[in-house]
Every structure is written in C-alpha cells, then in structure tokens.
Kinemage of the C-alpha trace (Angstrom):
@kinemage 1
@onewidth
@group {chain A} dominant
@subgroup {mainchain}
@vectorlist {calphas} color= white
{ca met a 1} P 83.472 63.033 -15.606
{ca ala a 2} L 80.240 64.811 -14.676
{ca val a 3} L 76.739 63.392 -14.390
{ca val a 4} L 73.684 65.114 -15.869
{ca leu a 5} L 70.281 64.262 -14.404
{ca leu a 6} L 67.148 65.050 -16.406
{ca pro a 7} L 63.608 65.537 -15.105
{ca ser a 8} L 61.200 62.789 -16.174
{ca leu a 9} L 59.634 64.863 -18.951
{ca leu a 10} L 62.978 65.429 -20.680
{ca ala a 11} L 64.067 61.861 -19.936
{ca ala a 12} L 61.033 60.631 -21.880
{ca glu a 13} L 62.309 62.603 -24.881
{ca ala a 14} L 65.796 61.108 -24.356
{ca gly a 15} L 64.582 57.547 -24.875
{ca gly a 16} L 63.743 57.061 -21.213
{ca arg a 17} L 67.238 57.848 -19.932
{ca ser a 18} L 67.448 60.301 -17.075
{ca arg a 19} L 71.187 60.014 -16.334
{ca phe a 20} L 74.076 60.849 -18.648
{ca glu a 21} L 77.790 60.722 -17.887
{ca val a 22} L 79.788 63.295 -19.839
{ca glu a 23} L 83.470 64.159 -20.177
{ca val a 24} L 83.310 67.934 -20.560
{ca glu a 25} L 84.771 71.097 -19.061
{ca ser a 26} L 81.714 73.291 -18.548
{ca val a 27} L 78.005 73.156 -17.790
{ca glu a 28} L 77.198 74.420 -21.280
{ca asp a 29} L 79.291 71.677 -22.901
{ca ala a 30} L 77.489 69.080 -20.778
{ca leu a 31} L 74.047 70.339 -21.780
{ca arg a 32} L 74.957 70.569 -25.472
{ca ala a 33} L 76.139 66.931 -25.355
{ca leu a 34} L 72.655 65.737 -24.386
{ca pro a 35} L 70.392 64.071 -26.972
{ca val a 36} L 67.699 66.576 -25.921
{ca ala a 37} L 69.885 69.672 -26.343
{ca asn a 38} L 67.339 71.048 -28.844
{ca leu a 39} L 64.791 71.094 -26.013
{ca val a 40} L 67.213 72.687 -23.563
{ca phe a 41} L 68.502 75.425 -25.899
{ca asp a 42} L 66.446 77.642 -28.192
{ca glu a 43} L 67.034 78.441 -31.866
{ca arg a 44} L 69.456 81.229 -30.840
{ca gly a 45} L 71.493 78.757 -28.816
{ca glu a 46} L 70.391 80.226 -25.477
{ca leu a 47} L 69.063 78.232 -22.555
{ca arg a 48} L 65.296 78.016 -22.897
{ca pro a 49} L 63.069 79.874 -20.496
{ca leu a 50} L 61.852 77.677 -17.641
{ca val a 51} L 65.032 75.531 -17.454
{ca asn a 52} L 66.867 75.817 -14.149
{ca val a 53} L 70.334 74.304 -13.886
{ca tyr a 54} L 72.044 73.257 -10.660
{ca val a 55} L 75.533 71.884 -10.044
{ca asp a 56} L 75.726 69.895 -6.837
{ca gly a 57} L 72.649 71.743 -5.591
{ca val a 58} L 73.902 75.260 -6.391
{ca asp a 59} L 72.099 77.303 -9.047
{ca val a 60} L 74.573 78.042 -11.862
{ca arg a 61} L 73.350 81.655 -11.792
{ca asp a 62} L 75.122 81.884 -8.419
{ca arg a 63} L 78.328 80.624 -10.027
{ca asp a 64} L 79.538 81.424 -13.565
{ca gly a 65} L 76.313 80.578 -15.408
{ca leu a 66} L 76.665 78.104 -18.246
{ca ala a 67} L 80.416 78.808 -18.299
{ca thr a 68} L 80.725 77.177 -14.857
{ca lys a 69} L 83.699 74.812 -14.940
{ca leu a 70} L 83.038 71.282 -13.747
{ca ala a 71} L 85.168 69.221 -11.415
{ca asp a 72} L 85.273 65.457 -11.723
{ca gly a 73} L 82.249 63.844 -10.101
{ca glu a 74} L 79.988 66.898 -10.018
{ca thr a 75} L 76.293 66.421 -10.769
{ca ile a 76} L 74.271 68.716 -12.997
{ca arg a 77} L 70.533 68.627 -12.455
{ca leu a 78} L 67.992 70.208 -14.778
{ca val a 79} L 64.854 71.283 -12.969
{ca ala a 80} L 61.679 72.264 -14.752
{ca ala a 81} L 59.997 75.457 -13.671
{ca ile a 82} L 56.293 75.699 -14.411
{ca ala a 83} L 54.637 78.892 -15.564
{ca gly a 84} L 51.138 79.779 -16.729
{ca gly a 85} L 50.521 80.516 -20.457
{ca gln a 86} L 54.167 79.977 -21.546
{ca ala a 87} L 53.819 76.243 -22.230
{ca gly a 88} L 51.840 76.446 -25.466
{ca arg a 89} L 54.193 78.999 -27.029
{ca leu a 90} L 57.258 77.068 -25.897
{ca met a 91} L 55.809 73.837 -27.272
{ca arg a 92} L 55.303 75.439 -30.679
{ca asn a 93} L 58.847 76.815 -30.614
{ca ser a 94} L 60.210 73.451 -29.504
{ca ala a 95} L 58.356 71.619 -32.267
{ca ala a 96} L 59.609 74.125 -34.839
{ca ala a 97} L 63.151 73.545 -33.591
{ca gly a 98} L 62.870 69.793 -34.060
{ca gly a 99} L 61.034 68.677 -30.929
{ca ala a 100} L 58.257 66.217 -31.731
{ca pro a 101} L 55.084 66.360 -29.666
{ca asp a 102} L 52.947 63.252 -29.690
{ca gln a 103} L 49.630 63.158 -31.584
{ca ala a 104} L 47.693 64.753 -28.745
{ca gly a 105} L 50.453 67.323 -28.200
{ca gln a 106} L 50.645 66.465 -24.509
{ca arg a 107} L 54.243 65.319 -24.472
{ca gly a 108} L 55.284 68.442 -26.368
{ca arg a 109} L 53.561 70.714 -23.863
{ca ser a 110} L 55.110 68.793 -20.982
{ca ala a 111} L 58.557 68.984 -22.553
{ca ala a 112} L 58.042 72.704 -23.049
{ca arg a 113} L 57.235 73.043 -19.359
{ca ser a 114} L 60.415 71.154 -18.564
{ca ser a 115} L 62.386 73.660 -20.614
{ca ala a 116} L 63.214 75.925 -17.714
{ca thr a 117} L 64.204 79.515 -17.087
{ca tyr a 118} L 67.791 80.440 -16.646
{ca arg a 119} L 67.173 84.159 -16.532
{ca gly a 120} L 64.456 83.959 -13.894
{ca arg a 121} L 61.592 84.877 -16.248
{ca thr a 122} L 58.216 83.347 -15.523
{ca gly a 123} L 54.651 83.580 -16.768
C-alpha cells in the first residue's frame, strides 16, 4: 500500500482529506485513484502543468515518470508549483473539465495553481 499526500489546496477539493492510502502498482494508478484526479490530469489524460510529483522525496522525473513502480509503504507527495499568468487559464480549463470554482473563483484559481508541472514548464 502507498500513501498519497495532497497539498492543502487540492485537499480542500477532496473534501478536506490530504492523505489517501491506495493499493496500486504505479504512481499514475495512484494519482488516477484520487477523487481529485480531474484536477491532477488534463482533458488529454496528461499530468497538468504545475503539478510536481515526488516518491519518498525523489522527483518521479528522475525515476520512471508516472510509470514509476511503487513498493509497499512508499509515499507520493504532490507539490504545487506557482507560476505567473498560468493560473487563470488553468482554472478555466479545470472548470471546463469538471472542477468547480467557488462563487468568487478563488478556490478554482488556487486549485489551478496546485495543478503542477511535470514537464518543467513554468510561466
């Protein structure tokens, strides 16, 4: 079993839960099992820009990416990268994909910021 830890902005979208225990084989399977998978992956099924993923402190880009196999007891941590003008566009894309910003749109923008970059793109 692996543990997935969410940043507070994604945890708010997951009903306040920041920790999930999952029985899966890979990092991708673990992320797709989350109730906020639509905020982690885009409409093409790719990891959203500005989402960084670490397994036991090691960036998955330094391992086998999302295909990284998990050993029992490993911890996956999603870390939000923050970039300038990306947030508004990501929020609109997130909302179109089923994410629901609050009336002021603040939670949606924050969730968009917490959708991090796997490919190292910023700005």
